[in-house]
BAFI-3210 file (N, C-alpha, C; in Angstrom, 3 decimals, decimal comma, padded with zeros to 6 digits):
// residues 102
n [1|2|3|4|5|6|7|8|9|10|11|12|13|14|15|16|17|18|19|20|21|22|23|24|25|26|27|28|29|30|31|32|33|34|35|36|37|38|39|40|41|42|43|44|45|46|47|48|49|50|51|52|53|54|55|56|57|58|59|60|61|62|63|64|65|66|67|68|69|70|71|72|73|74|75|76|77|78|79|80|81|82|83|84|85|86|87|88|89|90|91|92|93|94|95|96|97|98|99|100|101|102]
n.u [006,030|002,676|000,340|002,095|003,804|006,154|009,581|009,151|009,643|008,348|006,167|006,801|004,987|004,304|006,544|007,333|009,895|013,006|014,492|017,249|017,749|016,474|017,975|020,496|019,973|019,370|021,850|023,273|023,799|023,949|021,787|018,385|018,174|017,163|015,526|016,174|013,699|012,397|010,334|007,858|004,615|002,404|-000,145|-003,099|-004,146|-006,847|-008,966|-008,516|-009,049|-011,785|-012,741|-012,087|-013,670|-016,276|-016,275|-016,011|-018,441|-020,164|-019,104|-019,347|-017,991|-015,328|-012,471|-010,609|-007,703|-005,659|-002,268|-000,425|002,238|003,732|002,640|000,617|-002,246|-004,081|-005,798|-008,256|-010,115|-013,058|-013,665|-012,694|-011,358|-010,192|-007,435|-007,037|-005,442|-004,022|-001,625|-001,053|000,116|-001,410|-004,762|-006,130|-004,920|-005,682|-008,487|-008,796|-007,780|-009,694|-011,951|-011,170|-011,109|-013,641]
n.v [035,570|035,180|033,570|031,627|030,074|031,592|030,677|028,212|026,161|026,563|024,114|022,061|021,207|017,961|017,117|019,706|022,049|022,854|026,010|026,015|023,965|024,977|027,316|026,184|024,876|027,039|028,237|026,741|024,201|020,670|018,247|017,490|015,094|011,867|008,799|005,851|004,400|001,268|-000,256|-000,145|000,991|-001,218|-001,590|-003,503|-004,812|-003,142|-004,533|-007,115|-006,719|-006,132|-008,589|-010,316|-009,218|-009,586|-012,381|-013,146|-012,362|-014,397|-016,374|-016,401|-017,358|-016,781|-014,619|-011,884|-009,904|-007,256|-007,152|-004,481|-003,906|-006,183|-006,864|-008,834|-010,986|-012,035|-014,677|-016,295|-018,828|-018,086|-019,505|-020,008|-022,306|-023,321|-024,073|-023,113|-021,115|-018,801|-017,158|-015,092|-013,434|-013,237|-012,934|-015,077|-017,375|-017,178|-017,281|-019,827|-021,406|-020,974|-022,061|-024,735|-025,499|-025,087]
n.w [019,729|019,125|021,231|022,114|024,794|026,991|026,627|025,448|022,656|019,373|018,038|015,297|012,405|011,064|008,576|008,165|007,371|008,863|009,787|009,521|007,676|005,412|005,009|004,497|002,089|000,438|000,339|-001,366|-000,425|000,360|-001,208|-000,218|002,341|001,572|002,018|000,244|-001,851|-001,269|-002,152|-004,656|-005,584|-007,069|-009,337|-010,108|-013,313|-014,821|-016,053|-015,030|-012,312|-012,417|-013,372|-011,227|-009,165|-010,227|-010,396|-007,683|-006,679|-007,301|-005,764|-002,713|-000,448|-000,468|-000,263|-001,593|-002,196|-003,483|-003,259|-003,103|-002,689|-003,330|-005,742|-006,184|-006,334|-003,573|-002,246|-000,232|001,461|003,288|005,582|008,900|009,697|007,510|005,358|002,886|000,675|-001,568|-003,658|-006,421|-009,317|-011,546|-012,629|-013,765|-012,664|-009,977|-010,136|-011,288|-009,179|-007,162|-008,436|-008,610|-005,928|-004,901]
ca.u [005,018|001,413|-000,201|003,146|004,250|007,568|010,553|008,814|009,899|007,140|006,171|006,709|004,090|004,994|006,964|007,788|011,348|013,606|015,145|018,622|017,737|016,126|019,119|021,554|019,597|019,489|023,265|023,907|024,201|023,631|020,367|017,629|018,411|016,003|015,801|015,808|012,503|012,668|009,181|006,982|003,237|002,005|-001,593|-003,522|-004,813|-008,227|-009,810|-008,352|-009,764|-013,216|-013,021|-012,032|-014,861|-017,430|-016,181|-016,245|-019,861|-020,818|-018,418|-019,308|-017,168|-013,925|-012,057|-009,395|-007,224|-004,461|-001,127|000,227|003,681|004,332|002,013|000,002|-003,580|-004,077|-007,162|-008,394|-011,480|-013,458|-013,808|-011,506|-010,685|-009,669|-006,056|-006,983|-004,883|-003,161|-001,204|-000,642|000,069|-002,372|-006,148|-006,520|-004,450|-006,509|-009,831|-008,667|-007,613|-010,996|-012,820|-010,723|-011,351|-015,006]
ca.v [034,882|035,214|032,258|030,730|030,298|031,980|029,618|026,984|026,175|026,243|022,762|022,007|020,204|016,856|017,476|021,094|022,158|023,771|027,172|025,668|023,175|025,873|028,190|025,400|024,642|028,302|028,571|025,767|023,022|019,365|017,980|016,987|013,663|011,019|007,379|005,229|003,570|-000,139|-000,844|000,762|000,517|-001,841|-001,710|-004,581|-004,407|-002,787|-005,647|-008,219|-006,370|-006,293|-010,026|-010,888|-008,758|-010,293|-013,798|-013,315|-012,170|-015,696|-017,265|-015,580|-017,938|-016,464|-013,211|-011,595|-008,533|-006,994|-006,719|-003,518|-003,913|-007,320|-007,030|-010,158|-011,240|-012,985|-015,181|-017,284|-019,207|-017,346|-020,408|-019,866|-023,595|-023,735|-023,707|-022,771|-019,781|-018,755|-015,851|-015,153|-012,129|-013,307|-013,182|-016,417|-018,353|-017,058|-017,780|-021,273|-021,998|-020,946|-023,037|-026,075|-025,789|-024,735]
ca.w [018,970|019,827|021,545|022,581|026,160|027,002|026,866|024,728|021,224|018,609|017,495|013,844|011,867|010,385|007,227|008,090|007,275|009,822|009,159|009,177|006,440|004,308|004,804|003,869|000,698|-000,286|000,207|-002,262|000,336|-000,217|-001,464|000,917|002,552|001,341|002,089|-001,035|-001,811|-001,487|-002,816|-005,374|-005,635|-008,332|-009,421|-011,011|-014,546|-014,542|-016,484|-014,081|-011,084|-012,682|-013,458|-009,872|-008,439|-010,777|-010,038|-006,253|-006,385|-007,396|-004,828|-001,501|000,617|-000,729|-000,219|-002,352|-002,203|-004,268|-002,461|-003,994|-002,490|-004,038|-007,047|-006,197|-005,801|-002,464|-002,043|000,833|001,804|004,472|006,721|009,744|009,868|006,215|005,036|001,468|000,442|-002,750|-004,149|-007,821|-009,968|-012,641|-012,225|-014,221|-011,684|-008,773|-010,471|-011,433|-007,851|-006,478|-009,098|-008,255|-004,516|-004,479]
c.u [003,730|000,916|000,824|003,493|005,725|008,461|010,254|009,092|008,588|007,262|005,996|005,701|004,908|005,310|007,440|009,309|011,859|014,270|016,557|018,667|017,415|017,294|020,231|021,239|019,766|020,938|024,004|024,390|023,791|022,137|019,703|017,932|017,114|016,413|015,380|014,569|012,870|011,549|008,423|005,589|002,951|000,502|-001,969|-004,093|-006,285|-009,188|-009,726|-009,109|-011,270|-013,599|-013,044|-013,283|-016,105|-017,437|-016,510|-017,695|-020,622|-020,151|-018,255|-018,445|-015,695|-013,688|-010,768|-008,998|-005,943|-003,390|-000,295|001,735|004,349|003,722|001,351|-001,450|-003,413|-005,528|-007,149|-009,870|-011,818|-013,634|-012,550|-010,735|-010,060|-008,226|-005,913|-006,579|-004,004|-002,782|-000,681|-000,755|-000,988|-003,765|-006,602|-006,107|-005,300|-007,900|-009,805|-008,518|-008,940|-011,929|-012,459|-011,111|-012,736|-015,923]
c.v [034,875|033,797|031,261|031,066|030,671|030,786|028,315|027,178|025,895|024,838|022,841|020,948|019,103|017,284|018,916|021,116|023,139|024,914|026,832|024,902|024,057|026,788|027,435|025,153|025,912|028,713|027,563|024,535|021,738|019,218|017,466|015,511|012,882|009,568|006,754|004,365|002,132|-000,788|000,240|000,147|-000,032|-002,021|-002,836|-004,005|-004,176|-003,927|-006,839|-007,946|-006,543|-007,771|-010,677|-010,493|-009,491|-011,761|-014,014|-013,075|-013,484|-016,751|-016,527|-016,142|-017,632|-014,964|-013,055|-010,151|-008,453|-006,471|-005,783|-003,467|-005,006|-007,562|-008,383|-010,093|-012,254|-013,385|-016,238|-017,606|-018,555|-018,209|-020,316|-021,171|-024,103|-023,254|-023,286|-021,311|-019,850|-017,330|-016,017|-013,758|-012,078|-013,631|-014,579|-017,494|-018,359|-017,633|-019,302|-021,983|-022,057|-021,970|-024,466|-026,463|-025,394|-025,936]
c.w [019,772|020,063|022,041|024,024|026,118|027,316|026,158|023,248|020,488|018,024|015,984|013,456|011,215|008,961|007,099|008,100|008,325|009,082|008,721|007,857|005,246|003,987|004,083|002,400|-000,121|-000,496|-000,664|-001,547|-000,352|-000,424|-000,204|001,105|002,378|001,469|000,757|-000,867|-002,117|-002,293|-003,565|-005,416|-007,022|-008,303|-010,377|-012,295|-014,237|-014,909|-015,549|-012,785|-011,268|-012,761|-012,087|-009,084|-008,921|-010,388|-008,561|-005,854|-006,462|-006,498|-003,493|-000,368|000,480|-000,626|-001,006|-002,132|-003,010|-003,334|-003,339|-003,804|-003,322|-005,413|-007,217|-005,764|-004,684|-002,212|-000,946|001,022|003,144|005,718|007,594|009,950|008,566|006,040|003,575|001,301|-000,786|-003,049|-005,562|-008,408|-011,065|-012,115|-012,630|-013,227|-010,429|-009,021|-010,629|-010,100|-007,106|-007,098|-008,716|-006,836|-004,021|-004,527]
res [m|s|g|q|q|p|g|k|q|p|r|h|r|a|g|a|h|t|r|r|a|i|r|r|r|n|q|g|g|t|r|w|p|r|s|p|r|k|h|t|t|r|l|p|e|h|g|d|a|l|r|i|v|g|f|l|q|s|h|p|g|w|s|a|f|w|d|k|r|h|g|l|w|r|v|a|e|d|d|p|h|s|d|l|y|m|q|d|a|q|a|d|g|v|i|g|y|i|l|t|h|s]
***
């Protein structure tokens, strides 16, 4: 192989398949081993995301983000000494919490 030092194995890129695995698949071997997914990505409703963004523009002391693993809005007051925090899957619940505590 050009560019390789003698006696060194070529490094595989991340995700590259070994020759043995490809040969086994071509010979009718078992399927590729895969770990089962425990979590799927959940996206917020587009309208809810727009409402949260618009609402937070008029409430600059708060931050929010969508937790795509758990499918929740997470909001907190930006003050480091504040304990105000909430999580909810519905935008209405988050907006109501901010209104109550502002």
